[in-house]
VOGU-3710 file (C-alpha; in Angstrom, 3 decimals, decimal comma):
1> mnrffikhef> -29,924/-70,257/-50,303  -29,326/-70,035/-46,681  -32,359/-67,747/-46,115  -34,506/-69,636/-48,667  -33,818/-72,891/-46,463  -34,338/-71,201/-43,259  -37,671/-69,673/-44,232  -38,846/-72,982/-45,344  -37,829/-74,861/-42,283  -39,137/-72,371/-40,330
11> mlmrkskknn> -42,604/-72,759/-42,392  -42,357/-76,199/-42,000  -42,019/-76,094/-38,135  -44,728/-73,624/-37,954  -47,328/-75,602/-39,715  -46,577/-78,977/-38,155  -49,776/-80,408/-36,394  -47,273/-82,253/-33,858  -45,872/-78,912/-32,964  -49,021/-76,903/-32,827
21> mfivflaalv> -51,061/-79,369/-30,706  -48,129/-79,258/-28,278  -48,097/-75,415/-27,916  -51,632/-75,414/-27,357  -51,380/-78,214/-24,565  -48,269/-76,014/-23,243  -50,469/-72,797/-23,370  -53,451/-74,209/-21,504  -50,999/-75,465/-18,984  -49,508/-72,039/-18,422
31> fsycfivlpn> -52,836/-70,460/-18,113  -54,430/-73,118/-15,974  -51,303/-72,606/-13,352  -51,661/-68,899/-13,480  -55,699/-68,611/-13,241  -56,432/-72,111/-11,370  -53,778/-73,779/-9,474  -51,844/-70,817/-8,389  -54,856/-68,516/-6,755  -56,160/-71,857/-4,983
41> qetidtidve> -52,531/-72,904/-3,793  -51,614/-72,764/-0,316  -48,395/-73,093/1,471  -46,806/-72,563/4,785  -46,808/-68,541/3,934  -50,795/-68,643/3,470  -53,068/-67,748/6,414  -56,635/-68,619/6,700  -58,191/-65,742/8,517  -61,583/-67,694/9,500
51> elkvlvsdta> -59,621/-70,299/11,039  -57,409/-68,119/12,979  -60,435/-65,926/14,169  -62,157/-69,331/15,356  -58,864/-70,266/17,164  -58,517/-66,957/18,644  -62,213/-67,127/19,710  -61,760/-70,564/21,468  -58,446/-69,687/23,067  -60,486/-66,362/24,594
61> asqesrearg> -63,300/-68,689/25,783  -60,705/-71,013/27,450  -58,740/-68,562/29,160  -61,804/-67,271/30,688  -62,591/-70,581/32,181  -59,024/-70,521/33,432  -59,761/-67,265/35,138  -62,984/-68,546/36,865  -61,269/-71,377/38,119  -58,089/-69,292/39,432
71> atgiihfigm> -56,178/-71,730/37,064  -53,516/-68,782/35,903  -50,906/-69,605/37,697  -47,387/-71,272/37,396  -47,073/-74,826/36,521  -44,184/-75,950/38,757  -43,658/-78,966/36,621  -42,299/-76,847/34,137  -41,857/-73,421/35,898  -44,009/-71,633/33,250
81> sayaqdeyrn> -47,289/-70,201/33,249  -49,601/-71,971/30,670  -52,373/-69,259/31,127  -49,678/-66,587/30,393  -48,583/-68,347/27,358  -51,589/-68,825/25,991  -52,652/-65,229/26,357  -49,552/-63,702/24,699  -50,008/-66,166/21,651  -53,762/-65,496/21,165
91> kvrnamvhay> -53,040/-61,387/21,596  -50,286/-61,972/18,725  -52,911/-64,327/16,921  -55,733/-61,244/17,100  -53,241/-58,748/16,145  -52,317/-60,618/13,088  -56,034/-60,928/11,907  -56,716/-57,079/12,446  -53,482/-56,425/10,431  -54,321/-58,589/7,842
101> eneeytrylr> -57,789/-57,418/7,258  -56,746/-53,695/7,532  -54,161/-54,648/4,967  -51,403/-53,504/7,262  -49,207/-56,183/5,869  -45,747/-54,935/7,419  -47,320/-55,287/10,897  -49,079/-58,185/9,716  -45,819/-59,810/8,952  -44,308/-58,803/12,222
111> fkilnidpma> -46,825/-60,632/14,432  -46,375/-63,464/11,826  -43,189/-63,831/12,823  -43,943/-63,584/16,531  -46,560/-66,492/15,756  -44,300/-68,883/14,687  -43,619/-71,521/16,790  -40,397/-73,683/16,217  -41,068/-76,765/18,018  -44,464/-76,934/16,747
121> fmedktifpk> -43,066/-76,389/13,081  -40,495/-79,031/13,617  -42,923/-81,381/14,829  -45,717/-81,129/11,916  -45,577/-84,250/10,382  -47,632/-82,842/7,537  -44,392/-81,084/6,339  -42,336/-83,183/4,392  -44,166/-86,454/5,304  -42,134/-88,649/2,784
131> spfphkdrsn> -38,955/-87,165/3,495  -36,029/-89,538/4,343  -34,840/-86,594/6,510  -37,798/-84,580/7,683  -36,365/-82,899/10,865  -33,514/-82,028/8,484  -35,936/-80,699/5,857  -38,204/-78,924/8,414  -35,278/-77,080/10,080  -34,049/-75,828/6,478
141> llhhmqlryd> -37,188/-74,647/5,727  -38,130/-72,684/8,739  -34,809/-71,203/8,625  -35,111/-69,799/5,010  -38,795/-68,811/6,067  -37,412/-66,617/8,916  -34,824/-65,254/6,422  -37,522/-64,295/4,164  -39,574/-62,613/6,403  -36,876/-60,549/7,887
151> syltsdlpvs> -35,480/-59,601/4,861  -39,029/-58,378/3,398  -38,902/-56,057/6,740  -35,209/-54,498/6,391  -35,480/-53,960/2,742  -37,106/-50,808/1,372  -39,598/-52,595/-0,541  -43,535/-52,285/0,083  -44,868/-55,311/1,552  -47,709/-57,205/0,268
161> neiieqktal> -49,397/-60,344/1,122  -48,593/-61,290/-2,400  -44,917/-60,955/-1,657  -45,393/-62,742/1,821  -46,890/-65,784/-0,332  -44,511/-65,720/-3,063  -47,075/-65,244/-5,583  -45,587/-62,079/-7,577  -44,481/-62,892/-11,108  -41,115/-62,709/-10,402
171> qvlsnlllsp> -41,413/-65,050/-7,123  -43,451/-67,526/-8,814  -40,740/-67,666/-11,579  -38,042/-67,967/-9,224  -40,145/-71,139/-7,658  -40,931/-72,554/-10,924  -37,209/-72,751/-11,792  -36,372/-74,486/-8,106  -39,161/-77,080/-9,246  -38,835/-80,188/-11,989
181> mtyliffcai> -40,671/-77,521/-14,146  -36,895/-77,236/-15,943  -37,559/-80,664/-17,514  -40,494/-79,537/-19,623  -38,220/-76,627/-20,721  -35,657/-78,786/-21,926  -38,577/-81,742/-23,118  -39,746/-78,781/-25,589  -36,337/-78,793/-27,430  -36,326/-82,295/-27,546
191> yfgsdvlvrd> -39,956/-82,574/-28,792  -39,605/-79,408/-31,648  -36,424/-81,042/-32,710  -37,194/-84,534/-32,774  -38,334/-85,155/-36,528  -36,581/-81,883/-37,989  -34,199/-84,123/-39,637  -35,835/-87,375/-39,920  -39,433/-85,914/-41,460  -37,236/-85,272/-44,961
201> rknptvlqgi> -36,965/-88,976/-45,356  -40,717/-88,963/-46,197  -39,870/-86,682/-49,330  -36,287/-87,259/-50,226  -36,403/-85,475/-53,396  -37,231/-82,003/-51,791  -33,756/-81,489/-50,241  -31,838/-83,569/-52,047  -31,501/-81,019/-55,095  -30,506/-78,187/-52,760
211> plswyrlinl> -26,870/-77,198/-53,366  -26,133/-77,454/-49,524  -23,486/-79,684/-47,710  -24,788/-82,128/-45,544  -23,092/-80,831/-42,688  -24,283/-77,307/-43,395  -27,829/-78,519/-43,854  -27,757/-80,140/-40,492  -26,523/-76,831/-39,032  -29,119/-74,863/-40,380
221> ktfvafsytm> -31,572/-77,071/-39,087  -30,234/-77,014/-35,944  -30,459/-72,928/-35,973  -34,380/-73,059/-37,276  -35,180/-75,709/-34,393  -33,281/-73,679/-31,756  -34,797/-70,442/-32,723  -38,282/-71,781/-32,862  -37,704/-73,531/-29,635  -36,721/-70,352/-28,101
231> lvlfalfiag> -39,432/-68,260/-29,580  -41,950/-70,674/-28,530  -40,632/-70,769/-24,618  -40,214/-66,690/-24,940  -43,779/-66,336/-25,778  -45,048/-68,802/-23,188  -42,925/-66,688/-20,820  -44,409/-63,478/-21,654  -47,940/-64,703/-21,497  -47,413/-66,558/-18,355
241> maaltfqngf> -45,714/-63,282/-16,745  -48,290/-61,083/-18,139  -51,081/-63,278/-16,604  -49,382/-63,340/-13,013  -48,579/-59,726/-13,092  -52,354/-59,130/-13,874  -53,404/-61,006/-11,040  -50,522/-60,256/-8,143  -48,391/-57,758/-9,336  -44,880/-58,236/-11,201
251> gyfgiqipvl> -42,766/-57,924/-8,013  -39,503/-56,472/-7,228  -35,954/-57,814/-8,916  -34,542/-56,917/-5,098  -36,476/-59,130/-3,154  -34,151/-61,602/-1,453  -33,817/-65,207/-1,317  -32,037/-67,591/0,895  -29,345/-69,734/-0,622  -27,060/-72,413/0,714
261> vpgteigfmd> -23,375/-71,959/0,710  -20,664/-74,384/1,813  -20,271/-73,838/5,657  -17,310/-73,173/7,899  -17,860/-76,818/9,716  -17,475/-80,222/7,741  -20,854/-81,607/6,812  -22,596/-78,308/7,423  -24,086/-75,559/5,059  -24,482/-71,760/5,985
271> semisigkfl> -27,332/-69,466/4,286  -26,958/-66,379/2,520  -29,472/-63,959/0,713  -29,113/-62,944/-2,850  -31,698/-61,005/-5,125  -34,130/-62,613/-7,342  -32,969/-60,521/-9,859  -29,391/-62,408/-9,899  -30,750/-65,878/-9,201  -32,643/-65,048/-12,396
281> llaigfipil> -29,654/-64,034/-14,311  -27,943/-67,051/-13,117  -30,675/-69,606/-14,239  -31,857/-68,503/-17,383  -28,491/-68,481/-18,725  -28,679/-72,616/-18,369  -31,707/-72,602/-20,891  -30,189/-71,501/-24,373  -26,932/-73,796/-23,280  -29,299/-76,905/-22,627
291> vyffirlnmv> -31,891/-76,056/-25,351  -28,800/-76,257/-27,928  -27,358/-79,387/-26,444  -30,544/-81,182/-26,810  -31,190/-80,270/-30,275  -27,891/-81,196/-31,394  -28,201/-84,727/-29,789  -31,464/-85,096/-31,297  -29,441/-84,685/-34,677  -26,911/-87,314/-33,998
301> lslvlknewl> -29,771/-89,458/-32,943  -31,784/-89,080/-36,138  -28,738/-89,954/-38,074  -28,330/-93,258/-36,125  -32,073/-94,117/-35,739  -33,880/-92,400/-38,462  -37,205/-92,340/-36,629  -38,603/-89,461/-34,752  -40,279/-91,513/-32,052  -37,169/-93,362/-31,205
311> vllvsslilf> -35,266/-90,106/-30,907  -37,965/-88,581/-28,581  -37,554/-91,852/-26,459  -33,896/-91,454/-26,284  -33,438/-88,133/-25,869  -36,292/-88,122/-22,886  -34,603/-90,925/-21,050  -31,208/-89,144/-21,106  -32,974/-85,992/-19,890  -35,086/-88,060/-16,965
321> seriyftrtl> -32,429/-90,069/-16,435  -31,423/-88,500/-13,061  -35,130/-88,898/-11,758  -34,703/-92,503/-12,214  -31,695/-93,351/-10,212  -31,500/-90,220/-7,928  -31,849/-90,941/-3,830  -30,998/-88,467/-1,107  -28,311/-91,021/0,016  -26,852/-91,753/-3,706
331> reilgveish> -23,456/-89,818/-3,788  -21,359/-91,921/-6,338  -22,164/-93,994/-9,577  -19,538/-96,585/-9,992  -17,258/-94,738/-7,716  -17,955/-91,303/-9,560  -19,350/-88,715/-7,508  -22,621/-87,701/-9,094  -21,242/-83,767/-9,230  -19,393/-85,100/-12,472
341> fpqtyfefgk> -22,628/-86,239/-14,153  -24,171/-83,423/-16,309  -27,795/-84,570/-15,675  -27,021/-83,944/-11,843  -27,237/-80,058/-13,121  -30,234/-80,330/-15,258  -32,489/-78,707/-12,207  -30,292/-75,855/-12,265  -32,406/-73,558/-9,936  -31,541/-75,792/-7,163
351> vitgaknflv> -27,959/-75,869/-8,186  -27,611/-72,352/-7,908  -29,355/-72,311/-4,366  -27,655/-74,994/-2,999  -30,534/-76,926/-2,637  -28,869/-79,865/-4,785  -26,027/-79,874/-2,229  -28,020/-80,002/0,610  -30,358/-83,036/-0,266  -27,192/-85,037/-0,907
361> nletityskg> -24,874/-83,623/1,672  -22,354/-82,460/-0,874  -20,389/-79,527/-1,301  -19,383/-79,934/-4,968  -22,348/-79,403/-7,261  -21,676/-75,688/-8,163  -23,172/-73,792/-11,222  -19,893/-73,160/-12,382  -19,009/-76,722/-12,641  -22,315/-77,301/-14,163
371> yllfiiaivi> -21,546/-74,719/-17,023  -18,170/-76,458/-17,657  -19,804/-80,152/-17,972  -22,410/-78,529/-20,319  -20,045/-77,008/-22,356  -17,686/-80,403/-22,383  -20,836/-82,424/-23,174  -21,778/-80,045/-26,280  -18,181/-80,399/-27,394  -18,280/-84,102/-27,553
381> telllvlvsr> -21,766/-83,831/-28,977  -20,111/-81,877/-31,883  -17,421/-84,257/-32,300  -19,999/-87,047/-32,923  -22,018/-85,382/-34,959  -19,205/-84,782/-37,287  -18,323/-88,329/-37,348  -21,710/-89,800/-37,576  -22,808/-87,454/-40,451  -19,725/-88,552/-42,607
391> ivdkqrfyqt> -20,706/-92,172/-41,955  -24,109/-91,619/-42,475  -24,250/-89,196/-45,303  -26,970/-87,962/-47,512  -27,438/-90,656/-49,649  -27,602/-93,111/-46,932  -29,703/-91,175/-44,761  -32,370/-90,717/-47,465  -32,365/-94,244/-48,622  -35,533/-95,985/-47,487
401> n> -34,511/-99,502/-47,946
//
């Protein structure tokens, strides 16, 4: 009976127009990102060769003019020679261009590091233009960029432009897990599970005769919704990784990424390096836990609200609740530190790298605490489900009046 029921529920989910349209939308989103957005995406790691060539040419012309005027000496006000500094930087840029065009990416990266101007970077207002703490964010970004570049040079892994620009499949995946994309993952669970229980109220006689207890029926529906959601996410993951690998290569699990850890001084954080493999191992563990949590939450809400759109709305509000109240200066809600709220950990990638602590100047938001809070949330949800399923029994749930 269990096997028959599971097959029946899988068939309903597979044939659902609502689900299929959403899957088509997700697939279009994945392939649009892989083939349209990512190839044209420019970051601080991207180099515009033509623009750099123009800069080299213009600087060379300016240097010739200085030589003709004899303006090559030391400026006494600053105690340095502007001519010598510009000459050095122009040689570095010229070497960058040649190394890039010759695909000598290790050499190119060495010159790229030499070309970084920390002062200019810190004063670049196009970086974090809307941040309340732009200098802090730029300093952290610059430090992590330098750590990444140094790790590429000191590792035994081959250096390519795709690795430098973080466009290999593994690097893109890790960066997406550090973005709000994590909300979309859990919204999939909410969306697919919003009507799993409620849809039977339209045809109450179909399941009322099945010899299954009410709570067992809910558990089987949970299993089907969880399995279906994970299969869809896995299929999209495989498709996306295949598309990224085809374009820019798979990457290496040994590539190092920077993370922030509590520092030796209060209020300061230190940086460490971990492999992408370790980061993904820690990050992906959150996904099935939270997918299960939201599906069970949907079951509770379905029993209470008895309307799939209301279930979708309420669950979505819970999912996106932190986005409503979060600010860089908020550390407590009603006297309770935000590290004690489960929704603080929905962006689990930032929790693992320490970025969440960095954003709000805390040291108490850790992935181990996140796991603990999610387990507590699941236990509370399970107890609520047992209680509500006894109050709203099968007969009362299917009653339309």
